[in-house]
C-alpha positions as CSV (number, residue, x, y, z in Angstrom):
1,M,0.0,0.0,0.0
2,Y,1.2,3.5,-0.8
3,L,1.3,5.6,2.4
4,F,2.3,9.0,3.7
5,T,2.0,10.7,7.0
6,V,0.7,14.1,8.0
7,E,1.5,15.8,11.3
8,G,-0.5,18.7,12.7
9,I,-1.2,20.6,15.9
10,A,-4.2,22.6,17.2
11,N,-4.5,24.8,20.2
12,T,-7.9,23.2,20.9
13,A,-9.8,20.3,19.4
14,S,-13.3,19.0,19.9
15,F,-14.8,15.9,18.3
16,R,-18.4,15.7,19.5
17,I,-20.0,12.4,20.3
18,P,-23.0,12.3,18.0
19,E,-25.7,11.5,20.5
20,N,-24.7,14.4,22.9
21,H,-26.6,17.6,22.6
22,T,-26.5,20.2,25.4
23,F,-23.2,18.6,26.7
24,H,-20.8,18.2,23.8
25,Q,-18.4,15.6,25.2
26,T,-15.4,15.0,23.0
27,F,-13.8,11.9,21.7
28,P,-10.1,11.6,22.7
29,L,-9.2,11.3,18.9
30,P,-10.9,12.2,15.7
31,P,-13.4,9.5,14.5
32,I,-13.3,8.3,10.9
33,T,-15.9,10.8,9.7
34,T,-13.8,13.7,11.0
35,L,-10.7,12.3,9.2
36,V,-12.7,12.0,5.9
37,G,-14.0,15.5,6.4
38,L,-10.5,16.9,6.9
39,V,-9.3,15.2,3.7
40,G,-12.4,16.5,1.9
41,A,-11.7,20.0,3.0
42,A,-8.2,19.8,1.6
43,L,-9.6,18.5,-1.7
44,G,-12.4,21.1,-1.8
45,L,-15.2,18.5,-1.6
46,S,-18.4,18.5,0.3
47,F,-18.8,15.9,3.0
48,E,-21.0,13.8,0.7
49,D,-18.4,13.9,-2.1
50,A,-15.6,13.2,0.4
51,M,-17.4,10.1,1.6
52,R,-17.9,9.0,-2.0
53,F,-14.2,9.7,-2.9
54,R,-13.1,7.5,0.0
55,E,-15.3,4.6,-1.0
56,E,-14.5,4.8,-4.7
57,N,-10.8,5.2,-4.3
58,G,-10.2,2.8,-1.4
59,L,-8.8,5.6,0.7
60,R,-7.7,4.4,4.2
61,L,-6.9,6.6,7.2
62,G,-5.2,6.0,10.5
63,V,-4.5,8.3,13.4
64,V,-2.4,8.6,16.6
65,G,-2.7,11.7,18.8
66,R,-2.1,13.2,22.2
67,H,-3.2,16.2,24.1
68,S,-2.0,18.1,27.2
69,G,-5.4,18.4,29.0
70,Q,-9.1,19.2,28.8
71,I,-11.3,22.2,29.3
72,R,-15.0,22.9,29.3
73,D,-16.6,26.0,27.8
74,L,-20.0,27.1,28.8
75,W,-22.1,28.9,26.1
76,K,-25.3,30.8,26.6
77,Y,-27.4,31.0,23.4
78,H,-31.0,31.8,22.2
79,K,-33.1,29.5,20.1
80,I,-36.4,30.1,18.4
81,K,-39.1,27.6,19.2
82,M,-42.8,27.9,18.1
83,G,-42.5,31.6,17.6
84,E,-40.8,32.4,20.9
85,I,-37.1,32.9,21.8
86,I,-35.8,30.6,24.6
87,S,-32.5,31.0,26.4
88,D,-30.5,27.9,26.9
89,V,-26.9,26.8,27.8
90,L,-24.4,24.5,26.1
91,L,-21.4,22.9,27.7
92,R,-18.6,22.0,25.2
93,E,-15.5,19.9,26.0
94,Y,-12.2,20.6,24.4
95,L,-8.8,19.0,24.2
96,T,-5.9,21.4,24.6
97,D,-2.5,21.4,22.8
98,F,-3.7,18.6,20.5
99,K,-1.1,16.9,18.3
100,M,-1.9,14.2,15.7
101,K,-0.2,12.1,13.1
102,L,-2.3,10.8,10.3
103,A,-1.5,8.0,8.0
104,I,-3.2,8.2,4.6
105,G,-3.0,5.3,2.2
106,S,-4.3,3.8,-1.0
107,E,-3.5,0.9,-3.3
108,D,-3.4,3.5,-6.1
109,K,-0.3,5.8,-6.0
110,V,-2.1,8.4,-8.1
111,V,-4.9,8.7,-5.4
112,A,-2.3,9.0,-2.6
113,N,-0.4,11.7,-4.5
114,R,-3.6,13.6,-5.2
115,V,-4.5,13.7,-1.5
116,K,-0.9,14.7,-0.6
117,E,-0.9,17.6,-3.1
118,A,-4.2,18.8,-1.7
119,L,-2.9,18.7,1.9
120,L,0.1,20.7,0.8
121,N,-2.2,23.4,-0.6
122,P,-5.7,22.8,0.9
123,C,-8.7,24.3,-0.7
124,Y,-10.4,25.1,2.6
125,A,-9.0,25.6,6.1
126,L,-8.4,22.4,8.0
127,T,-9.9,22.0,11.5
128,A,-9.8,19.6,14.4
129,G,-13.5,19.3,14.8
130,N,-15.2,22.7,15.1
131,S,-14.7,25.5,12.6
132,D,-12.7,27.5,15.1
133,D,-10.3,24.7,16.0
134,L,-7.8,25.4,13.2
135,V,-5.1,22.8,12.5
136,K,-1.6,23.7,11.5
137,I,0.1,21.1,9.3
138,Y,3.8,21.2,9.9
139,K,5.1,18.0,8.3
140,I,4.0,15.9,5.4
141,G,6.1,12.8,4.6
142,Q,7.0,11.2,1.4
143,I,4.8,8.5,-0.2
144,E,6.3,5.1,0.5
145,V,5.2,1.5,0.1
146,F,4.2,-0.1,3.4
147,T,3.2,-3.7,4.2
148,D,0.9,-4.5,7.1
149,S,1.8,-7.0,9.7
150,L,0.3,-8.6,12.8
151,L,0.7,-6.3,15.8
152,S,-0.6,-6.4,19.3
153,E,0.6,-3.3,21.2
154,F,-1.1,0.0,20.7
155,Q,-1.5,3.4,22.3
156,N,-3.2,6.7,21.6
157,T,-4.9,5.4,18.5
158,V,-8.2,4.1,17.1
159,L,-8.8,0.5,16.3
160,P,-11.8,-0.9,14.4
161,G,-14.1,-3.2,16.3
162,D,-14.9,-3.8,19.9
163,H,-11.8,-5.0,21.8
164,T,-13.5,-5.0,25.3
165,G,-12.0,-7.7,27.5
166,V,-9.4,-8.8,24.9
167,Y,-6.5,-6.7,26.0
168,E,-4.2,-6.2,29.0
169,P,-2.6,-2.9,30.1
170,I,1.2,-2.8,29.8
171,L,1.8,0.4,31.6
172,D,4.2,0.5,34.6
173,L,2.4,2.8,37.0
174,K,5.7,3.4,38.9
175,E,7.1,5.1,35.8
176,V,4.1,7.2,35.0
177,P,4.4,10.9,36.0
178,I,1.8,12.1,38.5
179,T,0.7,14.7,35.9
180,E,-0.1,12.2,33.2
181,T,-3.7,10.9,32.8
182,I,-4.1,7.2,32.4
183,R,-6.9,6.4,30.0
184,A,-8.5,2.9,29.5
185,P,-9.8,2.0,26.0
186,Q,-13.3,3.3,25.2
187,V,-15.6,1.7,22.7
188,F,-18.2,3.6,20.6
189,L,-20.7,2.6,18.0
190,L,-20.2,5.3,15.3
191,P,-21.6,6.1,11.9
192,T,-19.5,5.0,9.0
193,S,-21.9,5.5,6.1
194,F,-24.7,7.8,5.2
195,S,-27.5,8.2,2.7
196,F,-27.9,11.7,1.4
197,I,-31.2,13.2,0.3
198,G,-30.7,16.9,-0.7
199,K,-29.2,18.6,2.3
200,E,-30.4,15.9,4.6
201,R,-28.2,13.0,5.6
202,R,-29.1,9.8,7.5
203,V,-26.9,7.2,9.0
204,S,-27.0,4.0,7.0
205,R,-24.3,2.0,8.8
206,R,-22.7,2.0,12.2
207,E,-19.6,0.2,13.4
208,H,-17.7,-0.3,16.7
209,F,-14.4,1.5,17.2
210,T,-12.0,1.2,20.2
211,F,-10.3,4.4,21.2
212,V,-7.0,3.4,22.9
213,G,-5.3,5.7,25.3
214,S,-2.6,4.3,27.6
215,P,-0.6,1.4,26.2
216,I,-2.3,-2.0,25.8
217,R,-1.5,-5.4,24.4
218,L,-4.2,-7.3,22.6
219,K,-4.5,-11.0,23.4
220,E,-4.8,-11.7,19.6
221,P,-2.7,-9.5,17.2
222,I,-4.4,-7.7,14.4
223,S,-3.4,-6.5,11.0
224,A,-1.8,-3.0,11.4
225,F,1.1,-0.8,10.2
226,Q,4.2,0.3,12.0
227,I,4.8,3.8,10.8
228,G,7.6,6.0,12.2
229,G,7.6,4.1,15.5
230,E,3.8,4.3,15.8
231,A,1.5,1.3,15.5
232,M,-1.8,2.1,13.8
233,V,-4.6,0.5,11.9
234,L,-5.9,2.1,8.7
235,L,-9.7,2.5,8.9
């Protein structure tokens, strides 16, 4: 597979869990739909076209990321309901000093090169979730040929599927600084495909994903890529 990496930073990032409304809790890492949206923004595509581009070209995306902490921002806003204006509040969670490395791959080198050129000169501003969470891309690697292998140790990444109960932590608590947060894997059922009718979109498929924080070892290795010292699965 032809792969290249993209490294970026954002002062704040927020990846809202879809079912949350007045409390916008964030995922610890961007889900697959956010990654597709980021690539689509670079290419100048709408979200619908970006999803189609991914499916038609076999584009695969992986991510590892870290952040320094979390904050919560309280918003007060007005909404119109049945002819009257109602005041309400919204609590939004953010990750601070967010750093991520994306791996972008395709079996077609032309497709990989097209995406790389778009990220070097994006059509639209790239964001880490919300429109005001701007991402600065500071490094884009060369396109290289990578072969997957069976790996079992992961950290700070997203794995496809539900890996609840099939892993063991490999963190030595004696070596963890007191300021570092230990995060167990979290499993979410997330949208991966949509049907689009005009400006309306509806979820047509959901899949489980495991968001890994602190280092773990899976009891059964899975197909993954070792890229620049980071183990990740391309989604």
